[in-house]
C-alpha positions as CSV (number, residue, x, y, z in Angstrom):
1,M,17.9,-1.4,-37.7
2,R,16.3,0.7,-35.0
3,L,12.6,0.4,-34.3
4,D,10.4,3.4,-35.1
5,L,8.4,3.6,-31.9
6,E,7.0,7.0,-33.0
7,R,5.1,4.9,-35.7
8,P,3.8,2.0,-33.6
9,E,1.8,0.5,-36.5
10,S,5.1,-0.1,-38.3
11,L,5.9,-2.7,-35.6
12,V,3.2,-5.1,-36.7
13,G,4.9,-8.1,-38.3
14,A,8.3,-7.3,-36.8
15,R,10.2,-9.9,-34.8
16,L,11.5,-8.9,-31.4
17,A,14.5,-10.5,-29.7
18,G,14.5,-13.2,-32.2
19,R,11.4,-15.0,-30.9
20,F,8.4,-12.6,-30.6
21,D,6.3,-11.8,-33.6
22,V,4.3,-8.6,-33.2
23,V,0.6,-9.1,-33.8
24,R,-1.0,-5.8,-33.0
25,V,-0.5,-2.5,-31.1
26,L,-2.2,-2.4,-27.7
27,G,-1.4,1.2,-26.8
28,Q,1.2,4.0,-26.7
29,G,2.2,6.9,-24.6
30,G,4.8,9.6,-24.3
31,M,7.5,7.2,-23.1
32,G,6.7,3.9,-24.8
33,V,4.6,1.5,-26.8
34,V,2.8,-1.8,-25.8
35,V,2.2,-4.5,-28.4
36,A,0.8,-8.0,-28.4
37,A,3.1,-10.6,-29.8
38,R,3.3,-14.4,-30.3
39,H,6.2,-16.4,-28.9
40,R,7.7,-18.1,-32.0
41,G,8.6,-21.3,-30.2
42,L,5.7,-21.6,-27.6
43,G,2.9,-20.2,-29.6
44,R,1.5,-18.3,-26.7
45,Q,0.6,-14.5,-26.9
46,V,2.3,-12.0,-24.6
47,A,2.3,-8.3,-24.2
48,I,5.6,-6.4,-24.7
49,K,6.3,-2.9,-23.5
50,L,9.0,-1.0,-25.4
51,L,10.7,2.1,-24.1
52,K,11.2,4.9,-26.5
53,G,14.7,6.0,-27.4
54,G,14.2,9.6,-26.2
55,A,13.3,8.5,-22.7
56,H,15.4,10.1,-19.9
57,A,17.5,8.3,-17.4
58,E,14.8,8.5,-14.8
59,A,12.4,6.7,-17.2
60,H,14.9,3.9,-17.7
61,A,15.3,3.5,-14.0
62,R,11.6,3.3,-13.5
63,F,11.2,0.9,-16.3
64,R,13.8,-1.5,-14.7
65,R,12.1,-1.1,-11.3
66,E,8.7,-1.8,-12.8
67,A,10.0,-5.1,-14.3
68,S,11.7,-6.1,-11.0
69,I,8.7,-5.4,-8.8
70,A,6.1,-7.0,-11.1
71,A,8.3,-10.1,-11.6
72,R,8.6,-10.7,-7.9
73,L,4.9,-10.3,-6.9
74,V,3.2,-13.7,-6.9
75,S,-0.5,-12.8,-6.7
76,D,-2.7,-14.0,-9.5
77,R,-4.2,-10.5,-9.5
78,V,-0.9,-8.9,-10.7
79,A,-0.1,-8.8,-14.4
80,R,3.0,-11.1,-14.5
81,V,6.3,-10.0,-16.0
82,S,8.4,-13.0,-17.4
83,D,11.4,-11.2,-19.0
84,A,13.1,-7.9,-19.5
85,D,16.1,-7.1,-21.6
86,L,17.5,-4.9,-24.4
87,L,16.9,-5.4,-28.1
88,P,19.9,-5.4,-30.4
89,D,19.4,-1.7,-31.1
90,G,19.4,-0.9,-27.4
91,T,15.7,-0.5,-26.9
92,P,14.6,-1.7,-23.4
93,F,11.7,-4.2,-23.5
94,M,9.5,-6.0,-21.0
95,V,7.6,-9.2,-21.6
96,M,4.3,-9.3,-19.7
97,E,1.2,-11.5,-19.3
98,L,-1.4,-10.5,-21.9
99,A,-4.8,-9.8,-20.4
100,D,-7.1,-10.3,-23.4
101,G,-10.1,-8.8,-21.8
102,G,-9.0,-5.1,-22.2
103,S,-9.0,-2.8,-19.2
104,L,-11.5,-1.1,-17.0
105,A,-10.9,2.0,-19.2
106,D,-12.4,0.1,-22.1
107,V,-15.4,-0.8,-19.9
108,L,-16.0,2.8,-18.9
109,A,-15.8,3.9,-22.6
110,S,-18.7,1.6,-23.5
111,D,-22.3,2.4,-23.0
112,G,-24.3,1.0,-20.1
113,A,-23.9,0.8,-16.4
114,V,-21.6,-1.7,-14.8
115,P,-23.6,-4.1,-12.5
116,I,-22.9,-3.2,-8.8
117,A,-21.8,-6.7,-7.9
118,V,-19.4,-6.9,-10.8
119,A,-17.9,-3.5,-10.1
120,V,-17.3,-4.3,-6.4
121,A,-15.9,-7.7,-7.3
122,W,-13.3,-6.1,-9.6
123,V,-12.2,-3.7,-6.9
124,I,-11.8,-6.6,-4.4
125,D,-9.6,-8.3,-7.1
126,A,-7.4,-5.2,-7.1
127,C,-7.3,-5.3,-3.3
128,E,-5.7,-8.7,-3.5
129,A,-2.8,-7.3,-5.6
130,L,-2.4,-4.3,-3.4
131,A,-2.4,-6.4,-0.3
132,E,0.7,-8.2,-1.3
133,A,2.4,-5.1,-2.7
134,H,1.7,-3.2,0.5
135,A,2.8,-6.1,2.6
136,R,6.2,-6.0,0.7
137,G,6.4,-2.2,1.3
138,V,5.4,-1.2,-2.3
139,V,3.0,1.7,-3.1
140,H,1.6,1.7,-6.7
141,R,0.9,5.4,-6.9
142,D,-0.8,5.3,-10.3
143,L,-3.9,3.2,-10.0
144,K,-6.5,4.0,-12.7
145,P,-8.8,2.1,-15.0
146,S,-6.3,1.7,-17.8
147,N,-3.9,0.0,-15.4
148,L,-6.6,-2.4,-14.2
149,L,-6.6,-5.1,-16.9
150,L,-9.3,-7.7,-17.4
151,T,-8.8,-11.4,-18.1
152,G,-11.0,-13.1,-20.7
153,G,-13.7,-15.5,-20.1
154,A,-17.3,-15.4,-18.9
155,R,-16.3,-14.1,-15.5
156,P,-13.3,-11.8,-16.0
157,H,-11.0,-10.8,-13.2
158,V,-8.9,-7.7,-12.7
159,K,-5.1,-7.7,-12.8
160,V,-3.1,-4.7,-11.6
161,S,-0.4,-3.6,-14.0
162,D,2.1,-0.8,-14.6
163,F,4.2,-0.4,-11.4
164,G,6.4,2.1,-13.3
165,V,6.0,4.9,-10.8
166,S,5.7,2.7,-7.7
167,A,7.9,3.3,-4.7
168,D,9.0,1.9,-1.4
169,A,6.6,3.1,1.3
170,G,7.9,6.4,2.6
171,D,11.0,6.5,0.5
172,D,11.4,7.2,-3.3
173,E,14.9,8.2,-4.4
174,L,13.7,8.6,-8.1
175,T,11.1,11.3,-7.4
176,R,12.4,14.8,-7.3
177,V,11.1,17.4,-4.9
178,G,8.1,19.2,-6.5
179,A,7.5,16.5,-9.1
180,T,4.0,15.3,-9.8
181,I,3.6,11.5,-9.8
182,G,0.4,9.8,-10.9
183,S,-2.8,10.8,-12.7
184,P,-4.5,13.9,-11.3
185,S,-8.1,12.5,-11.2
186,Y,-7.0,9.5,-9.1
187,M,-4.3,11.1,-6.9
188,S,-4.9,11.2,-3.1
189,P,-4.6,14.6,-1.3
190,E,-1.3,13.5,0.3
191,Q,0.1,12.5,-3.1
192,I,-0.5,15.9,-4.4
193,D,1.2,17.4,-1.4
194,D,4.3,15.2,-1.7
195,P,4.4,12.0,-3.7
196,R,7.7,10.9,-2.1
197,W,6.1,10.2,1.3
198,L,3.1,7.8,0.8
199,D,1.8,4.6,2.1
200,G,-0.8,2.1,0.9
201,R,-3.7,4.3,1.9
202,S,-3.0,6.5,-1.0
203,D,-3.6,3.5,-3.4
204,L,-6.9,2.8,-1.5
205,F,-8.0,6.4,-2.2
206,A,-7.3,5.9,-6.0
207,L,-9.2,2.6,-5.8
208,G,-12.2,4.4,-4.2
209,V,-12.1,6.9,-7.2
210,V,-12.2,3.9,-9.6
211,L,-15.1,2.3,-7.8
212,F,-17.0,5.7,-7.8
213,E,-16.4,6.0,-11.5
214,L,-17.5,2.4,-12.2
215,L,-20.7,3.0,-10.3
216,G,-21.5,6.6,-11.3
217,K,-19.9,6.7,-14.8
218,A,-18.1,9.9,-13.7
219,R,-15.0,10.8,-11.9
220,P,-15.7,12.4,-8.6
221,F,-13.1,15.3,-8.7
222,D,-12.7,16.2,-12.4
223,A,-12.7,19.9,-13.4
224,R,-11.9,21.7,-16.6
225,S,-8.2,22.0,-15.8
226,V,-5.6,20.0,-14.0
227,S,-5.2,22.6,-11.3
228,G,-9.0,22.6,-10.8
229,T,-9.0,18.9,-10.5
230,L,-6.2,18.9,-7.9
231,T,-8.0,21.6,-5.9
232,R,-11.2,19.5,-5.8
233,V,-9.2,16.4,-4.7
234,T,-7.7,18.3,-1.8
235,S,-10.6,20.6,-0.8
236,H,-14.0,19.5,-2.2
237,P,-16.2,16.6,-1.1
238,P,-17.1,14.0,-3.8
239,P,-20.5,14.3,-5.4
240,D,-23.5,12.3,-4.0
241,L,-23.0,8.9,-5.5
242,A,-26.6,7.9,-4.6
243,A,-27.8,10.6,-6.9
244,L,-25.7,9.2,-9.8
245,R,-26.5,5.6,-9.1
246,R,-30.1,5.2,-7.8
247,D,-29.8,1.5,-7.1
248,A,-26.6,1.9,-5.0
249,P,-27.2,0.5,-1.5
250,V,-26.8,3.0,1.3
251,G,-24.1,0.9,2.9
252,L,-22.0,0.8,-0.3
253,V,-22.3,4.6,-0.7
254,A,-20.9,4.9,2.8
255,V,-18.0,2.6,1.9
256,V,-17.1,4.7,-1.1
257,E,-17.3,7.9,0.9
258,R,-14.9,6.6,3.5
259,A,-12.5,5.4,0.9
260,L,-12.4,9.0,-0.4
261,A,-11.8,10.6,2.9
262,K,-9.3,13.6,2.6
263,R,-7.4,12.5,5.8
264,R,-5.8,9.1,5.4
265,Q,-6.4,8.3,9.0
266,E,-10.1,8.4,8.3
267,R,-10.0,6.0,5.3
268,Y,-9.8,2.2,5.3
269,Q,-6.3,1.5,6.6
270,T,-5.5,-1.7,4.6
271,A,-6.6,-3.4,1.4
272,L,-8.0,-6.2,3.5
273,E,-10.2,-3.8,5.5
274,L,-11.6,-2.2,2.3
275,A,-12.3,-5.6,0.7
276,S,-14.1,-6.8,3.8
277,A,-16.3,-3.7,3.8
278,L,-17.1,-4.2,0.2
279,A,-17.9,-8.0,0.5
280,P,-21.6,-7.7,1.3
281,F,-22.1,-6.0,-2.1
282,A,-20.0,-8.3,-4.3
283,G,-22.5,-11.1,-4.7
284,E,-21.7,-14.8,-4.9
285,G,-18.1,-15.9,-4.0
286,A,-17.3,-12.6,-2.1
287,H,-16.1,-14.5,1.0
288,L,-13.6,-16.5,-1.1
289,A,-12.3,-13.3,-2.7
290,V,-11.8,-11.7,0.7
291,A,-10.0,-14.8,1.9
292,R,-7.6,-14.5,-1.1
293,V,-7.0,-10.9,0.0
294,A,-6.3,-12.0,3.5
295,R,-3.8,-14.6,2.3
296,A,-2.0,-12.0,0.1
297,A,-1.8,-9.7,3.1
298,A,-0.5,-12.3,5.5
299,L,3.0,-12.3,4.1
300,P,5.6,-13.9,6.4
301,S,8.1,-11.3,7.6
302,E,11.0,-13.3,6.1
303,E,9.5,-13.0,2.7
304,R,9.3,-9.2,2.9
305,W,11.8,-7.5,0.7
306,P,14.8,-5.9,2.5
307,G,15.5,-2.3,2.3
308,V,11.9,-1.0,2.5
309,A,12.0,2.2,4.4
310,P,9.3,3.1,7.0
311,A,6.9,5.7,6.1
312,R,7.3,9.2,7.4
313,R,5.0,10.5,10.2
314,A,1.7,11.4,8.7
315,A,1.3,14.9,7.4
316,E,-1.3,15.7,10.0
317,G,1.2,15.0,12.8
318,G,0.1,11.5,13.4
319,P,2.4,8.5,14.3
320,A,4.8,7.1,11.9
321,T,3.3,4.2,9.8
322,T,5.0,1.1,8.5
323,M,3.9,-1.9,6.5
324,S,3.5,-5.0,8.7
325,G,3.8,-8.6,7.5
326,A,0.0,-8.8,7.5
327,G,-0.2,-5.8,5.2
328,A,-1.7,-3.7,8.0
329,L,-0.5,-0.2,8.7
330,S,0.6,-0.3,12.4
331,A,0.9,3.1,14.2
332,R,3.8,3.4,16.4
333,A,4.3,6.6,18.4
334,T,7.7,8.2,18.4
335,R,9.6,7.0,21.5
336,A,12.7,8.1,23.3
337,P,15.8,6.0,22.7
338,Q,15.8,2.9,24.9
339,P,18.9,1.7,26.9
340,S,20.7,-1.2,25.4
341,R,20.5,-4.7,26.9
342,G,24.0,-4.4,28.4
343,V,23.1,-1.3,30.3
344,L,20.0,-2.9,31.7
345,I,22.0,-6.0,32.9
346,L,24.5,-3.7,34.7
347,L,21.7,-1.8,36.4
348,L,20.0,-5.1,37.6
349,V,23.3,-6.3,39.0
350,G,23.9,-3.0,40.8
351,V,20.4,-3.1,42.3
352,G,20.9,-6.7,43.5
353,A,24.2,-5.9,45.1
354,L,22.8,-2.9,46.9
355,A,19.9,-5.0,48.2
356,A,22.2,-7.7,49.5
357,W,24.4,-5.1,51.4
358,A,21.3,-3.6,53.0
359,W,20.1,-7.0,54.2
360,R,23.5,-7.9,55.7
361,A,23.7,-4.5,57.5
362,A,20.2,-5.0,58.9
363,T,20.9,-8.6,60.3
364,A,24.3,-7.8,61.7
365,R,22.8,-6.4,65.0
366,P,19.7,-8.4,65.6
367,H,18.9,-7.0,69.1
368,A,19.3,-3.3,68.1
369,A,16.0,-1.6,67.8
370,S,15.2,0.0,64.6
371,P,15.1,3.8,65.2
372,V,11.8,4.0,63.4
373,V,10.3,1.2,65.6
374,A,11.8,2.6,68.8
375,A,10.4,6.1,68.0
376,S,7.0,4.7,67.3
377,S,6.9,2.5,70.4
378,A,8.1,5.1,73.0
379,P,5.3,6.7,75.0
380,S,4.7,10.4,74.4
381,A,5.1,12.9,77.1
382,S,1.3,13.5,77.3
383,A,0.4,9.8,77.5
384,A,-1.2,8.5,80.7
385,P,1.1,6.5,83.0
386,A,0.7,2.8,82.7
387,P,-1.2,1.1,85.7
388,Q,1.0,-0.6,88.3
389,L,0.3,-4.3,88.9
390,P,0.3,-5.4,92.7
391,A,3.4,-7.3,93.9
392,P,2.8,-11.0,94.2
């Protein structure tokens, strides 16, 4: 019997894949449903994402890619994926870690301001997940409060989820020309221009929007329409955060403003750089959190995933950008093709042979004066005659 994903409440009590008993519905969207379930044998709870039957081929491809990417990321700040398969009726499903603290969207929906140190610490948590993703050449492209999950406990941490629209830096074969990828309120200016050619700095812009929202309880670029929001993202400066959050330190306001710079060259260039700038405002344990970001960014080159395409030259005409093993964006100017090693060796051999021939030619007649030396030592016509010495 096929599951009725259009009526998610009907899933409660159902058994999935013979071992997961659905406990409650966590959320739903146009393409799928997320439920909490208990593993029948192990007794632990998990989150299961189910893709609706009407989803098109691109959605299926993105679903598979999300599972593959999330399963291979090792950071504790990424919501882990432990399994992905098809149910007997053909419905694709993905088994994920259950973050039982809700999401930052739930926090924003509640009354009251988020303490500054808490908000900053949550963003640094997200920086750790992004540092590893960016080091592996993956750009998330849809960071927003609902995709930033909270663990339970007295001091919850953020876990980044939903890599469904992520892409290799500078190369996304699943995104059509003219397509809009992401959530308008959190999209960077370059993502609006062309979501196929992005690097990690686009994610850092989205994270800046999230931090602005956590501190100011308002999104910086929202308008009454989607087109109005996109126009504000690309053309309008953000509101004055200090006016919305009176207790925000001047230095923190400056960090948020830089994170929201329109030109990506003017933003923080890596997740580690952003986390380091935020550390003074994160309270106790900030230095340890930044150290975790640094470890996530320092990915050995042999652990980077193959096939990650370099990013295109920046839209502003800047140098091409690629993800380095340390997660940094290294600028490399476009260079002319260099000669191969074999050509260089032949040139060196030729130069050496020419030098040896010239040396043999010069030493073959040791008493012959060099024309240059002779010319320079001959007296000129106007020179005074040399004095004559008396005969002995």
